[in-house]
N, C-alpha and C positions, 0 to 999 in steps of 0.2 A: 475161300477164304480169303483174308485181307493178307498181303507179302508182308513178312519184317521189316520195319520202318527202314532200314541197313540198306537192303536191298531195294526198295524203292526209290532212295536217296540213288542208288548206284542207275538204277533203270531209268532216271529221268536226266542225270546227269551224261548219260550215254545218249538219250534223245536229245538233250540239249545241243552236245559238241555235233553231235548226226546233222541236226538241223541248221548248224551255225555253220558249217562244212557247206553247206547247199542253201545257204542263206535264202530260207523258207521263213520268214518271219512271223508268220502267224503262228508255226508251230514252237520256234523260240521263245516267242512272248507266252504260251501255252505253258512249256516246260519252265521257263523262270518263276511262272507263277505257280507253278505245281512244288517246286525247289522250294520256293520259300514260304510257301505254306508248311510244308515239313519243318524248315528251320522255324518259323513261328512257333509251331505245335511242340517241338522238341529241341529248346535253346540248346539243351544239352548235351545234344545228338556228339559222339566223337566222331571226327573225322580223321581215319586213318589214312596213314601214308599210303596213298593211294597208286597201284603200280601205273608204271608209264603209260601205258597202252589201257588205262583203267581210270581213267582219271575224272574224280569228283569235283562238280563244279561247288564250290563253297560259296558263301553268302556274298562275302566280301570281295569275291570275283564277279558276283553278279550283277553286285552293286555298280563296281567299276564296268562290266560290260555295259551295263545300260546307260551309263554316263557316257562311255563313248560313242555308243549308237545315236545318241540324242545330241551329242556335240556333231557326229559328222551331220547329221540331218541338219542342223543349224547352218552348218557351215554351206552345203548343198543351197539351201534356201536363198543367203548370200548371196552368194554367186550369180543364181538366178536374177534374185533383186538385182543385182548390178548391172548384169548386163542388158537388162528391159530398162535399166535406168529409173528404179522405183525407189528413188533414195528415201523416202518418209517411210517407206515399209523394213529398210535397212537400220533406220532410227528406231522404230520402232523394235523391231525383232532384238536388237542390242541392247535397249531400255530395258524387255522384258527379261533379260537373260540375266541382268545385273539384278533386275528385282528379285528372280528366283534364286539368285546365288548367296544373296545378302545372308550372313551369320547366322543360321538357325540351332539354337544346341540341340544336340540327338540326344534321344532316350539316353544313352549312356552315360554323356558329361554330365545330364543334367542330374543323373539318380546318385552317381559316386562324385562325392568332390574329389579334385587332384589333389594331390600334397604339396605339389610347389606353386599350383595358383591359389591354394588358401593362405588368407591372410590371419597373421595369429591375431 
């Protein structure tokens, strides 16, 4: 039988943190995917104040985490390019980063108009 959803969330969270400590990238990605799937299918799932030794990886945390990972990967790449004097590649990488960081409205902002930004 299927485990209750909150239990699945806890198990995948524990596995996520465990593999983060061991730095096993494939497993981290897999657990992130599983957690994001749970959040996608159950957008209103309550995240209870988790015990310190029993953390839940929230959607926000996972998004921040993957941002950090891709940033540090980009920095590593930049360093390698710099050391081997591949300046063209540096320019390409930086331009690519600027492209991907253009402001794209997230689902939340486009769904609910913000009172403050709404023009009367």
